[in-house]
C-alpha positions as CSV (number, residue, x, y, z in Angstrom):
1,M,-3.2,4.4,-13.7
2,S,0.1,2.7,-14.1
3,A,1.8,0.9,-11.2
4,E,4.3,3.7,-10.9
5,E,1.6,6.3,-10.8
6,Y,-0.1,4.5,-7.9
7,L,2.9,5.2,-5.6
8,G,4.0,8.5,-7.2
9,S,7.2,8.6,-9.1
10,E,9.4,9.8,-6.1
11,V,8.1,7.0,-3.8
12,Y,8.4,4.5,-6.6
13,E,12.0,5.3,-7.2
14,E,12.7,5.1,-3.4
15,V,11.0,1.7,-3.3
16,L,13.0,0.5,-6.3
17,A,16.2,1.6,-4.7
18,D,15.3,-0.2,-1.4
19,I,14.6,-3.4,-3.4
20,E,17.9,-3.2,-5.3
21,A,19.8,-2.7,-2.0
22,S,18.0,-5.7,-0.5
23,I,19.2,-8.0,-3.3
24,P,23.0,-8.2,-2.9
25,G,25.2,-9.5,-5.7
26,V,22.9,-8.5,-8.5
27,D,24.1,-5.8,-11.0
28,F,21.2,-3.5,-11.5
29,T,23.2,-1.4,-14.0
30,D,22.5,-4.4,-16.3
31,T,19.2,-3.5,-18.0
32,T,18.1,-7.1,-18.0
33,N,18.2,-7.3,-14.1
34,L,16.7,-3.8,-13.8
35,S,13.9,-4.7,-16.2
36,A,13.2,-7.9,-14.3
37,V,13.0,-6.2,-10.9
38,T,10.9,-3.3,-12.3
39,A,8.4,-5.8,-13.8
40,K,8.2,-7.6,-10.5
41,L,7.7,-4.3,-8.6
42,N,4.9,-3.2,-11.0
43,N,3.2,-6.6,-10.6
44,A,3.4,-6.4,-6.8
45,I,1.8,-3.0,-6.9
46,R,-1.0,-4.2,-9.2
47,E,-1.6,-7.3,-6.9
48,V,-1.8,-5.2,-3.8
49,V,-4.3,-2.9,-5.5
50,K,-6.3,-6.0,-6.6
51,A,-6.1,-7.5,-3.1
52,R,-7.4,-4.3,-1.5
53,D,-10.4,-4.2,-4.0
54,Y,-10.9,-0.5,-3.6
55,P,-14.5,0.8,-3.8
56,D,-15.4,2.6,-7.0
57,T,-15.7,5.8,-4.9
58,Y,-12.0,5.7,-4.1
59,T,-10.1,8.3,-6.0
60,D,-6.6,7.7,-7.4
61,E,-5.3,10.0,-4.7
62,K,-7.0,8.0,-2.0
63,I,-5.5,4.8,-3.4
64,T,-2.1,6.3,-3.6
65,N,-2.3,7.4,0.0
66,D,-3.6,4.0,1.1
67,L,-0.8,2.1,-0.7
68,Q,1.8,4.0,1.4
69,R,0.8,1.7,4.3
70,F,1.7,-1.4,2.3
71,I,5.2,-0.4,1.0
72,S,6.9,-3.1,3.1
73,N,4.5,-5.7,1.6
74,I,5.2,-4.4,-1.9
75,I,8.9,-4.6,-1.3
76,N,8.7,-8.1,0.1
77,I,6.5,-9.4,-2.7
78,T,8.9,-7.9,-5.3
79,I,12.0,-9.5,-3.7
80,Y,10.2,-12.8,-3.3
81,D,9.1,-12.9,-6.9
82,F,12.5,-11.7,-8.1
83,H,14.2,-14.6,-6.4
84,Q,11.7,-17.0,-8.0
85,I,12.9,-16.2,-11.5
86,G,14.0,-19.3,-13.2
87,G,12.2,-21.6,-10.8
88,A,8.6,-21.0,-11.7
89,F,6.2,-23.2,-9.8
90,Q,9.1,-25.2,-8.4
91,E,8.0,-27.3,-5.4
92,T,11.4,-28.7,-4.5
93,H,15.0,-28.2,-5.5
94,N,18.0,-30.2,-4.5
95,E,21.4,-29.5,-5.8
96,N,24.7,-30.6,-4.3
97,S,23.0,-31.4,-1.0
98,I,21.4,-27.9,-0.9
99,N,17.7,-28.0,-0.3
100,R,15.4,-25.0,-0.7
101,T,12.0,-24.4,0.6
102,W,10.1,-21.2,0.0
103,V,7.8,-19.5,2.3
104,D,4.2,-19.6,1.1
105,R,3.8,-16.5,-1.1
106,S,0.4,-15.7,0.4
107,K,2.2,-14.7,3.6
108,M,3.6,-11.7,1.8
109,F,0.1,-10.3,1.8
110,K,-0.3,-10.4,5.6
111,G,-2.2,-7.3,6.7
112,I,-3.6,-6.5,3.3
113,N,-7.3,-6.8,3.6
114,R,-10.2,-6.2,1.3
115,F,-12.5,-3.3,1.8
116,V,-15.9,-4.3,3.1
117,K,-18.5,-3.2,0.5
């Protein structure tokens, strides 16, 4: 299944719209920005699916229903990753007396637990 199919196309579009609204000042009519945020969203969905480590007996429908509980996490991971573009693996950044520190990315996965097998 594709990342979009995991959420269902209608929910996927709503999530994408929420993400775009949460990142002010970015023109998402520009296909470069839209492609970047879409790639980050798809990756976030795949990472949540991987983190959940669904049992083989879980159907695609069960996975889709379960992922609904983690939409906030998916949105937060996507926004976090989008803001990291251009600063891959950057530990510190100082520019004109502006210092940036990022929250540990693993905190975006809070509440997403593996299935016990």
